[in-house]
C-alpha positions in Angstrom: 67.5 110.4 121.7 67.2 114.2 122.0 71.0 114.6 122.3 71.5 112.6 119.0 69.1 114.8 117.2 70.9 117.8 118.5 74.1 116.4 117.5 72.9 115.7 114.0 71.3 119.2 113.7 74.6 120.7 114.6 76.4 118.4 112.0 73.9 119.4 109.3 74.2 123.0 110.2 78.1 123.0 110.0 78.0 121.0 106.7 75.4 123.3 105.2 77.7 126.4 106.2 80.9 124.7 105.2 79.6 123.8 101.7 77.3 126.7 101.1 78.9 127.3 97.7 78.8 123.8 96.6 75.7 122.3 98.3 74.9 119.8 95.4 78.2 118.0 95.9 77.4 117.3 99.6 73.7 117.3 99.7 73.4 113.6 100.5 75.5 114.1 103.8 73.5 117.2 104.7 70.1 115.5 104.0 71.3 112.5 106.2 72.0 114.7 109.2 68.8 116.8 108.7 66.6 113.6 108.4 67.8 112.7 111.9 66.5 116.1 113.2 63.3 117.7 114.0 63.7 120.5 111.4 60.9 119.6 109.0 61.5 122.4 106.4 65.3 121.6 106.2 64.4 117.9 105.8 62.1 118.6 102.9 64.6 121.1 101.5 67.5 118.7 101.4 65.6 115.6 100.5 64.3 117.4 97.4 67.9 118.6 96.5 69.1 115.0 97.1 66.3 113.7 94.9 67.1 116.1 92.0 70.8 115.3 92.3 69.9 111.4 92.3 67.7 111.9 89.3 70.3 113.8 87.4 72.7 110.9 88.0 70.1 108.3 86.9 70.3 106.9 90.3 66.8 105.6 90.5 67.0 103.8 94.0 68.5 107.0 95.6 65.9 109.0 93.8 63.2 106.9 95.2 64.7 106.9 98.6 64.7 110.7 98.9 61.5 111.4 97.0 59.5 108.9 99.1 60.4 111.1 102.4 59.4 114.1 100.6 55.9 112.6 99.3 55.2 111.0 102.8 55.7 114.4 104.3 53.4 116.2 101.8 50.8 113.4 102.7 51.2 113.8 106.5 51.0 117.7 106.2 48.2 117.6 103.8 50.4 119.9 101.6 49.6 118.2 98.1 48.6 120.5 95.4 49.2 120.4 91.7 53.0 121.0 91.9 53.4 118.3 94.6 51.2 115.9 92.4 53.6 116.2 89.5 56.3 114.9 91.9 54.0 112.1 93.1 53.4 111.0 89.7 57.1 110.8 89.0 57.7 108.9 92.3 55.1 106.4 91.3 56.7 106.0 87.8 60.0 105.2 89.4 58.2 102.8 91.7 56.7 100.9 88.7 60.0 100.9 87.0 61.7 99.0 89.7 58.8 96.7 90.2 57.1 98.1 93.2 53.8 98.4 91.4 51.7 97.7 94.6 53.5 100.6 96.5 53.0 102.8 93.3 49.2 102.1 93.2 48.8 102.7 97.0 50.3 106.2 96.4 48.3 106.7 93.3 45.0 105.6 95.2 45.9 108.2 98.1 46.7 111.0 95.5 43.3 110.3 93.8 41.4 110.9 97.0 43.3 114.0 97.6 42.7 115.3 94.0 39.0 114.5 94.2 38.8 116.1 97.6 40.4 119.4 96.4 38.7 119.3 93.2 42.1 119.0 91.2 40.5 117.7 87.9 43.7 117.9 85.9 45.6 115.9 88.6 42.8 113.4 88.8 43.0 112.8 85.2 46.9 112.5 85.2 46.5 109.9 88.1 44.1 107.8 86.0 46.5 108.2 83.1 49.3 106.9 85.3 47.1 103.8 86.1 46.4 103.3 82.5 49.9 103.8 81.2 51.1 101.0 83.7 48.4 98.6 82.4 49.3 99.5 78.8 53.1 98.7 79.4 52.1 95.5 80.7 49.8 94.6 77.7 46.9 94.3 79.9 44.7 96.6 78.0 43.7 95.6 74.5 
């Protein structure tokens, strides 16, 4: 397993160096290899770039795939602040669009706990707003 991680790290570094002037075009390959390594910073960096590329191409499934990794890492490392909350709200919006409403609500609930714990009042309000907007879209609120 360690050998495979090392091979993927070498592949990611080679791709990163080879395509350093056109990273965006090859970001999915680079993210793939970094995701198989222990380099957490590079994983976050390239998953965020891959998310941005997928979003720009209106590839919701791919955007969710890469952003979910990032959001999960933020929760694991307790690195959620206002900027990260905005990404989380985008993520839950995408989940709702594709019908993963329960997953969306799970993430929103976790975010709400973080926002309340860190006294991020604006983010707390935005999370409640995200819940309410979903219910409005479903005509569940009169």
